[in-house]
N, C-alpha and C positions, 0 to 999 in steps of 0.2 A: 733681117730678123731683129726684133726688139729684145733688149735685155733689161731685167728689173732687179733692183737691190732688195735682198732679204736680210733683215736685221733680226737677231735672236736676242730678245730682251731678257734680262735677269739671268744671263748665262755668261760664260767666258768664251762662247763660240763666236768666231769672227763672222762678219757679214759676208755674204756671197752675192754674186750677180749671176742670175739664171735666165735662160731664154724664155720668152713668152711661149706658152703652150699648155697643153692639157696636163692636168694633174701634177700638182706640186710634188707628190710622192715619187714621181719618175726621176726627179732631180735630187731630192733630199736624201735618197738612199745612196747616191753616187758621191755626195759631198759629206763632210763631217757636219752633222747637225744633231740637235737634242731631240728630234722627233723620231719616235719609233713607229713601226707599221705592223699591222697584223693581217687582217683579211684583205685589205686593199679594195674592198667592194662597198665600203660605206656603212657597215652594220655593227662592227665590233667596238668602235670608239677608242681604239688604241692610239690613233693619231690625232686625238682631240687637241686643238690649238685655239688660242685667242689671237685674232688677227686685227691689226690696225692698219688701214691703207695709209701710205705716206703721201700719196697723190692719187687723184682719181678715185674711182669706185671699183669694188669687186662685183663679180657676177653674183647673183642671188643663188642660194642653195637650191638644188632640184628637190623634188618631192621626197625621194628616199633619204637624202642627206638631212632635210628638214625634220623628218620623222626621227632619225637617229639623234640629231641635236636636241630635239624636244625630250628625248629620253635621258641623254647623258649630260646635258648642260641647259636645262630648261629656263634658267633665269639669266643667261648670258647671251645678249644679242650679238656679241662679237665672236662667238664660238663658231668654229668651222672644223671640218675634217680635212686634213692635209691630203688624203688620198682622193678627195673629190674636188679640191679647190683648183680652179684654172688660174694660172698666173697671168694677170692682165694689168698689174700695176706694182709699184714698189710697196713692200709691206714690212711691218714689224710683227713678229709673232713670238708667242711664248707657249710652251707646252702647259696644258692644264690637265688636272686629274679629273676623271669623271666621278660622278656621285657614287 
C-alpha cells in the first residue's frame, strides 16, 4: 500500500501520512485536521479545500463535484471537496471558505 504526505498550509496542524485510497474524508476524520465535513456526498461545500499536488497529478473531479465546485468556488481551479478527493499523490491543502 502506498502512503502520501498531507501538509496543512496556513495552520499549526502537523503533516500526516495517509494511505492511498478513496475519499480523503475517510482519513481526515480519524486524524487531527482543520477540515470539517458535513454531508459527505459532495453537495454541501463544508469540506471545501484548496489543493496543491506536491508530486504527480490529482484525479479530476467527477461531474457532481465539478458542479458543486462551480457553485462554491467558481474562480478557484485548485478547489476540491475533501469528501470526494481520492488520495493519489502527496498534497498540500488549506481549508477555504465558500462564497
